[in-house]
N, C-alpha and C positions, 0 to 999 in steps of 0.2 A: 608662740608660733602663730603667724597670721593665717587666716583661712582664705583671704583674698589674694589675687594674683598681683605681683609687682608690676607697676606700669613700665612699659618698654619705651626706649628712645624713639623720638620722631624727628626725622630730618626733612625739612622743607626745601624743595629744590625749584630753581627757576628752569624753564624749558631749555635755556642755553647751557645749563650744566649737565644735561642728559647726553648720553652717547647716541649714536645713530639709532633710529627707529624707536625712540622713546624709552631707552633702557639706561639704567644706572647699575652700579655694582656695590656689593657689601663684602667686606668692610670698607667703609669710606675712609679717605685719607686722614681724617682727624681722629680716628680711633686710636687709642694707645696700642703699641705693639703687643703688649702682654694680653690684650683682649681680642686679638684678631683670630680669624678662622679661615678656612679655604674660601677663596673669592667665588661668589655667586653673582649672576647677572639677574636683575629684577626688572620686569616690564612694568612701567608705570603709565604707559600710554593708554592702555585699554580702560582702566577705571580711575585713573588719577592718583593711585597709590598702590604700593606693593609691600609685602612683608618678607623679611629675610628668614628663611627656614632654620638657620643656625641660631641667631641671637634674638630674633623677634623684632629687631629694629624696623620701624615703618618708614618707608620713603614716600613722600607725598609732594605733589606739585603745589607750589604756592598759589594762593587764590588768584584767579584770573589768567593763570598760565595754561597754555595748550601745548601738548607734546605731539610731535609728528609720529604717526603710527606706521608700522610696517605695511608694505603692500600686500 
């Protein structure tokens, strides 16, 4: 048994892939059906990345991308 934590998936997104106000959702469409959980919305506009509370997947803006933030 390993004492370290297993690395989580990282999904890099272009700003054009985000929904309004710099938000994306998890699970993303490429996740296999057996590995899905309830849909949650993740704000990546504030810090450039966000983490899914269910599976730990990190959603990150690609280098140089800027997301529109909520008003």
